[in-house]
C-alpha positions, 0 to 999 in steps of 0.5 A, a space after each residue: 064167846 071168844 074166851 069160851 072158844 079159846 078154852 074149848 080150843 085149849 082143852 081140845 089141844 090138851 086132850 089130843 096131846 094126851 091121846 097121842 101120848 097115851 096111844 104111842 107105841 112103846 117098845 121093851 127096855 132093850 137093856 134087858 136083852 143086851 148080851 143075851 145069847 140064844 140057845 136054839 135047842 132050848 128055844 125049840 122047847 120054848 117054841 112048843 110051849 108057846 104054841 107057835 106052830 098052832 097059829 103060824 103053820 099053814 092050815 092043814 100042814 102036818 109033821 115037818 111042814 108045820 115048821 114052815 111058819 108061812 101063816 094064813 090061819 084066820 081068827 074070826 072075832 067080833 072085831 073082824 077077821 085076823 090072819 096069822 102072819 108069816 113068821 118064817 125065816 124069810 127076810 122079806 116076807 117073814 121075820 128073818 131080818 128081825 133082831 132079838 129086840 124086834 122079836 121082843 118088841 112084838 112078843 112083849 110090847 105088841 109093837 112091830 119093827 116099823 113102830 106099829 101096834 099089833 092087835 091083841 089077837 097075837 097074845 103079847 098080853 101073855 108073852 109079856 111075862 116071858 123071861 128075856 132068855 126064853 125070848 132069846 132062845 126062841 129067836 135063835 131057834 126060829 132062825 133055824 127053821 125054813 123060810 117061806 116067801 108067802 106074803 102075810 095076808 092083810 087083816 079084814 078089820 073095819 073102822 074104827 078097829 082098823 085105826 091101829 093107833 087106837 090099840 094104844 088106848 086098848 093097851 092102856 086099859 087092858 095090857 098088864 104084866 102082873 100074875 093072876 095066881 099070886 102068893 107063896 107058890 112052890 117051885 112046881 106051881 111057879 113053873 106051872 104058872 109060867 107055862 099057863 099064864 105066860 108061854 102057853 097063853 091058855 087064858 087067851 081062849 079059856 077066859 071070857 072077854 069084855 065088850 072091848 076084848 079085854 080079859 075078865 080076870 075075875 073069871 080066869 080060865 072059867 070058859 068063854 064063848 067060842 069066837 067061831 060062834 059054835 060051842 063054848 070053850 070049857 071051864 078048866 078051873 076046879 069049878 068046871 074040870 074035876 079031873 085029877 092032876 094025873 088025868 090032866 097031865 096024861 091028857 096033855 101028853 096023849 090026848 086021851 081023857 079019863 073017859 078014853 075019849 080023844 082030844 079034838 078040835 083046836 085043842 088037838 093042836 095044843 096037845 101036839 105042843 104039850 106032848 113035846 114038853 117034859 113030864 115035869 112041865 105037864 105035871 106043873 101045868 096040872 098042879 097050877 090048874 088045880 090051884 087056881 080059884 074055882 069058877 062055877 
């Protein structure tokens, strides 16, 4: 009996050590960002491509007020309600005191400055594919925006999901940095892939998730249940969207569909951002959406 209990103790100890190692917060390779100087003008383009204001502006804000990134927008999920934090330039309540590496850790590793895991309601699972220079440029642009002393609202998440250490296990299972659309791609398709899979994080809404919240990449962009429980987020692969590339590009610019309907709901927020992209970038997004495998 003693030998059996000793074996159980050793196995429990090894299991606990393995769990602690696997779930530890891991930041980016800081050397990738050494020597980078951010360009705020290009950072503005990254800001809109990444849709930052769509989540972090105060709900209901319009025009210039959308650049006050005080947060507060709720995201209802099966795991609880998450609230977009203050990412304004305020040094106390926002991210004004963050270094470039701090921002890179948040966006590409899902790790905060204090070493805590972030929940994947923040799409670091997409931003992980962003280029270091784009992160540096975004950091430079964010410092030019106004600050807000509004405190970030705590998430409303119950056990066991409130134990952030468990997010390390989630990352071990689902946090990948590989591209979904692979193979020999033209420069336009490479750009479209970058905008959709990385900065635009389109899959975070348009791809279904498994029971643990991981993206089901086999149904990439094939539509998903709406987190609000109302309606369904559409399939935007060739199997669900029969628009031409020109139709898609025009929709992303003006918000008008080929049937002269107008964009509404949460997609209206997205079009506010894509309307600020170049014609070439919108065309690249359209080309990518016509190139991904069709989901019926």
